[in-house]
Kinemage of the C-alpha trace (Angstrom):
@kinemage 1
@onewidth
@group {chain A} dominant
@subgroup {mainchain}
@vectorlist {calphas} color= white
{ca met a 1} P 67.274 57.370 185.529
{ca cys a 2} L 68.735 55.535 188.531
{ca gly a 3} L 67.021 52.179 188.945
{ca glu a 4} L 65.033 52.524 185.705
{ca ser a 5} L 65.284 49.891 182.994
{ca leu a 6} L 66.776 51.128 179.708
{ca lys a 7} L 66.438 48.782 176.744
{ca leu a 8} L 68.073 49.593 173.415
{ca arg a 9} L 67.921 47.930 170.018
{ca gly a 10} L 71.007 47.756 167.804
{ca gly a 11} L 71.672 46.432 164.323
{ca arg a 12} L 73.568 49.402 162.858
{ca pro a 13} L 77.295 50.205 162.721
{ca tyr a 14} L 76.869 53.815 163.932
{ca tyr a 15} L 74.258 56.187 165.351
{ca gly a 16} L 73.416 59.812 166.033
{ca his a 17} L 73.495 61.440 162.591
{ca val a 18} L 70.623 63.723 161.614
{ca leu a 19} L 71.420 64.908 158.095
{ca gly a 20} L 72.924 62.885 155.260
{ca val a 21} L 74.896 64.902 152.702
{ca leu a 22} L 75.587 63.462 149.247
{ca leu a 23} L 78.834 65.058 148.087
{ca leu a 24} L 80.212 65.606 144.615
{ca glu a 25} L 83.635 64.079 144.028
{ca thr a 26} L 85.771 67.187 144.552
{ca arg a 27} L 89.086 68.272 146.061
{ca phe a 28} L 88.758 72.047 146.560
{ca pro a 29} L 89.004 73.339 150.168
{ca arg a 30} L 85.770 73.470 152.140
{ca val a 31} L 85.849 76.170 154.799
{ca pro a 32} L 83.465 76.346 157.777
{ca gly a 33} L 80.087 77.348 156.392
{ca asp a 34} L 80.537 75.194 153.290
{ca val a 35} L 78.166 72.266 152.762
{ca gly a 36} L 81.100 69.847 152.926
{ca asn a 37} L 82.543 71.010 156.254
{ca ala a 38} L 81.090 69.327 159.357
{ca glu a 39} L 81.723 72.485 161.410
{ca ser a 40} L 79.023 74.221 159.364
{ca tyr a 41} L 76.237 72.367 161.173
{ca pro a 42} L 74.974 72.623 164.762
{ca phe a 43} L 73.970 68.953 164.526
{ca pro a 44} L 75.633 65.681 163.415
{ca val a 45} L 75.935 65.050 159.667
{ca leu a 46} L 76.870 61.956 157.672
{ca phe a 47} L 78.817 62.581 154.456
{ca lys a 48} L 78.722 60.257 151.450
{ca val a 49} L 80.787 60.937 148.318
{ca val a 50} L 79.064 59.939 145.079
{ca arg a 51} L 81.878 58.581 142.930
{ca gly a 52} L 81.941 59.940 139.406
{ca ala a 53} L 79.798 62.958 140.286
{ca thr a 54} L 82.222 65.608 139.080
{ca ile a 55} L 81.521 69.319 138.806
{ca lys a 56} L 81.625 69.050 135.030
{ca arg a 57} L 79.080 66.239 134.877
{ca val a 58} L 76.699 67.841 137.377
{ca val a 59} L 76.946 71.544 136.504
{ca lys a 60} L 78.065 71.744 132.887
{ca glu a 61} L 76.539 68.575 131.466
{ca ala a 62} L 73.504 67.958 133.713
{ca asp a 63} L 74.315 64.276 133.253
{ca arg a 64} L 71.129 62.268 133.840
{ca ser a 65} L 73.098 59.037 134.162
{ca leu a 66} L 74.170 60.241 137.618
{ca leu a 67} L 70.652 59.797 138.977
{ca glu a 68} L 71.194 56.115 139.723
{ca pro a 69} L 74.481 56.613 141.638
{ca phe a 70} L 72.852 59.369 143.697
{ca leu a 71} L 69.846 57.182 144.426
{ca glu a 72} L 72.065 54.268 145.441
{ca ala a 73} L 74.088 56.513 147.755
{ca ala a 74} L 70.928 57.982 149.272
{ca leu a 75} L 69.444 54.547 149.929
{ca glu a 76} L 72.710 53.459 151.551
{ca ile a 77} L 72.690 56.237 154.152
{ca glu a 78} L 68.927 56.586 154.568
{ca pro a 79} L 68.687 54.177 157.548
{ca tyr a 80} L 71.097 56.348 159.545
{ca val a 81} L 69.668 59.854 159.023
{ca lys a 82} L 66.439 61.831 159.288
{ca ala a 83} L 66.854 63.873 156.077
{ca ile a 84} L 69.093 63.887 152.999
{ca thr a 85} L 70.576 66.688 150.921
{ca thr a 86} L 73.299 67.220 148.312
{ca ser a 87} L 76.326 69.453 147.921
{ca cys a 88} L 75.245 71.164 144.682
{ca gly a 89} L 72.168 73.212 143.866
{ca phe a 90} L 72.186 72.017 140.251
{ca leu a 91} L 71.040 68.617 141.506
{ca val a 92} L 67.536 70.042 141.809
{ca leu a 93} L 66.982 68.121 138.557
{ca phe a 94} L 66.933 64.935 140.671
{ca gln a 95} L 64.622 66.297 143.383
{ca asp a 96} L 61.403 64.536 142.422
{ca glu a 97} L 63.008 61.183 141.652
{ca leu a 98} L 64.994 61.052 144.885
{ca ala a 99} L 62.172 62.315 147.083
{ca ser a 100} L 59.755 59.758 145.660
{ca lys a 101} L 62.124 56.850 146.358
{ca leu a 102} L 63.123 57.714 149.927
{ca arg a 103} L 61.238 57.635 153.207
{ca val a 104} L 63.035 60.638 154.715
{ca pro a 105} L 62.724 64.246 153.509
{ca val a 106} L 65.032 65.173 150.630
{ca phe a 107} L 66.154 68.686 149.700
{ca thr a 108} L 68.586 68.592 146.812
{ca ser a 109} L 69.009 72.317 146.264
{ca ser a 110} L 68.791 75.758 147.816
{ca leu a 111} L 66.716 76.698 144.771
{ca leu a 112} L 63.764 74.950 146.408
{ca met a 113} L 63.583 77.927 148.789
{ca val a 114} L 62.954 80.474 146.045
{ca pro a 115} L 59.138 80.152 145.747
{ca leu a 116} L 58.825 80.509 149.526
{ca val a 117} L 61.189 83.485 149.628
{ca gln a 118} L 59.192 85.159 146.861
{ca arg a 119} L 56.079 84.856 149.008
{ca leu a 120} L 57.917 86.047 152.110
{ca val a 121} L 59.180 89.265 150.530
{ca gly a 122} L 56.335 89.829 148.079
{ca gly a 123} L 58.622 90.631 145.188
{ca lys a 124} L 61.653 89.819 143.080
{ca val a 125} L 64.395 87.481 144.264
{ca gly a 126} L 67.999 87.479 143.117
{ca ile a 127} L 69.713 84.125 142.611
{ca val a 128} L 73.501 83.990 142.903
{ca thr a 129} L 74.709 80.852 141.148
{ca ala a 130} L 78.014 79.132 140.511
{ca asp a 131} L 77.415 79.232 136.754
{ca ser a 132} L 74.622 81.255 135.169
{ca ser a 133} L 75.355 79.801 131.724
{ca ser a 134} L 74.487 76.335 133.041
{ca leu a 135} L 71.456 77.270 135.150
{ca thr a 136} L 68.576 76.633 132.754
{ca glu a 137} L 64.811 76.854 132.732
{ca arg a 138} L 64.788 73.124 133.484
{ca his a 139} L 66.501 73.787 136.803
{ca leu a 140} L 64.103 76.595 137.670
{ca glu a 141} L 61.073 74.505 136.753
{ca ala a 142} L 62.370 71.582 138.813
{ca ala a 143} L 62.551 73.950 141.799
{ca gly a 144} L 59.016 75.229 141.215
{ca ile a 145} L 60.208 78.685 140.159
{ca ala a 146} L 57.861 80.405 137.717
{ca gly a 147} L 59.543 83.717 136.949
{ca gly a 148} L 60.124 86.649 139.262
{ca val a 149} L 63.884 86.107 139.592
{ca tyr a 150} L 67.130 87.659 138.442
{ca ile a 151} L 70.235 85.501 138.077
{ca lys a 152} L 73.890 86.392 138.592
{ca gly a 153} L 76.675 83.895 137.957
{ca leu a 154} L 80.171 83.543 139.374
{ca glu a 155} L 81.670 81.714 136.401
{ca asn a 156} L 83.571 84.828 135.294
{ca lys a 157} L 84.995 85.627 138.718
{ca pro a 158} L 88.653 84.519 138.470
{ca glu a 159} L 89.316 82.919 141.850
{ca phe a 160} L 85.906 81.290 142.224
{ca ser a 161} L 86.161 79.893 138.713
{ca arg a 162} L 89.703 78.628 139.230
{ca ala a 163} L 89.302 77.196 142.717
{ca ile a 164} L 85.751 75.843 142.814
{ca leu a 165} L 84.583 75.360 139.240
{ca gly a 166} L 88.131 74.328 138.354
{ca asn a 167} L 88.272 72.037 141.403
{ca ser a 168} L 91.679 73.202 142.611
{ca glu a 169} L 93.322 71.924 145.793
{ca asp a 170} L 94.024 75.489 146.930
{ca met a 171} L 91.814 78.547 147.270
{ca asp a 172} L 92.221 82.164 148.311
{ca val a 173} L 89.150 82.396 150.530
{ca gly a 174} L 89.438 86.157 150.898
{ca arg a 175} L 89.398 86.650 147.139
{ca val a 176} L 86.415 84.336 146.720
{ca glu a 177} L 84.574 86.284 149.411
{ca glu a 178} L 85.298 89.545 147.586
{ca glu a 179} L 84.033 88.063 144.319
{ca val a 180} L 80.812 86.754 145.858
{ca val a 181} L 80.134 90.113 147.503
{ca lys a 182} L 80.897 91.954 144.263
{ca ala a 183} L 78.607 89.713 142.211
{ca ser a 184} L 75.793 90.124 144.734
{ca lys a 185} L 76.169 93.907 144.744
{ca glu a 186} L 76.226 93.948 140.941
{ca leu a 187} L 72.967 91.999 140.862
{ca val a 188} L 71.300 94.419 143.275
{ca glu a 189} L 72.634 97.477 141.445
{ca gln a 190} L 71.397 96.136 138.109
{ca his a 191} L 68.006 95.208 139.582
{ca pro a 192} L 67.063 97.603 142.405
{ca asp a 193} L 63.702 95.860 142.857
{ca val a 194} L 65.384 92.735 144.285
{ca lys a 195} L 64.089 92.189 147.814
{ca ala a 196} L 66.090 89.108 148.854
{ca leu a 197} L 68.966 86.922 147.693
{ca val a 198} L 69.116 83.138 147.422
{ca phe a 199} L 72.448 81.373 146.948
{ca glu a 200} L 72.057 78.446 144.560
{ca cys a 201} L 75.618 77.334 145.193
{ca his a 202} L 76.020 75.352 148.407
{ca asn a 203} L 79.599 76.611 148.748
{ca leu a 204} L 78.544 80.236 149.287
{ca ser a 205} L 77.144 80.104 152.822
{ca pro a 206} L 80.485 81.190 154.368
{ca phe a 207} L 80.021 84.556 152.669
{ca ser a 208} L 76.369 85.234 153.489
{ca lys a 209} L 77.088 87.618 156.346
{ca ser a 210} L 79.420 89.739 154.217
{ca val a 211} L 76.865 89.868 151.405
{ca gln a 212} L 74.081 90.828 153.790
{ca arg a 213} L 76.229 93.563 155.307
{ca glu a 214} L 77.040 95.029 151.890
{ca thr a 215} L 73.581 94.720 150.306
{ca gly a 216} L 71.307 95.150 153.309
{ca leu a 217} L 69.114 92.315 152.026
{ca pro a 218} L 67.970 89.010 153.527
{ca val a 219} L 70.259 86.217 152.316
{ca phe a 220} L 68.949 82.660 152.118
{ca asp a 221} L 71.683 80.052 151.751
{ca phe a 222} L 72.124 76.305 152.022
{ca ile a 223} L 72.879 76.315 155.750
{ca ser a 224} L 69.684 78.332 156.338
{ca phe a 225} L 67.790 75.594 154.522
{ca ala a 226} L 69.515 72.769 156.397
{ca lys a 227} L 68.637 74.330 159.754
{ca phe a 228} L 65.034 74.756 158.622
{ca val a 229} L 64.740 71.075 157.708
{ca tyr a 230} L 66.501 70.067 160.921
{ca ser a 231} L 63.904 71.982 162.933
{ca ala a 232} L 61.216 69.848 161.288
{ca val a 233} L 62.806 66.428 161.803
{ca val a 234} L 64.147 67.102 165.323
{ca lys a 235} L 61.596 69.064 167.299
{ca gln a 236} L 62.516 71.321 170.174
{ca ser a 237} L 61.574 70.294 173.699
{ca trp a 238} L 59.666 72.741 175.880
{ca ser a 239} L 59.971 73.381 179.600
{ca trp a 240} L 56.542 71.913 180.413
{ca glu a 241} L 57.333 68.568 178.779
{ca arg a 242} L 58.583 65.595 180.750
């Protein structure tokens, strides 16, 4: 580089982010591995909280009026990132609208992986979700899922329900891990033909290794998906390249 001319163009307040993450307005702890913890990513991320996007409105109510705030937030951070995602798999309902309005790739939900995983394993896929009572056919259709899945919810697991669905400021991470592992094992025991697991909830990635160890199955989570998209928007350099 010595002696070479290096010309740069500015015009932005900050640089270097790869992934933009649209966050629900929450207060529960986010441990490493969680979508909302920057340590979860091996690349720079830019967080943007969507005001008014509560767990109740997104998960329980599937509130369509939130589409505009999410679109506005996405357009605000789009110039600074190479791809955009969200912090909740239930936002798959906004996938088509957001993707059609933005110039960068958008992946709103881990559920988008399910059709691919079904092809990869050639069989049934188990979905572990934050709330099975709220995960409807509309969500599955929006993700391109046409059957071939079993669903297990965490809404009846005490600590997960209290801390995450209840949006508490404290959480017993060990208990949540136990509950996620137990729910995953219950799903597999009830449906022995399951060949892989997909975590709908973007808060479950911290527990993927424990679930894989206990079930022996491939586990596809949000961080898996984020790394996949990253590999498409930031290509690896090879030794022969200059």
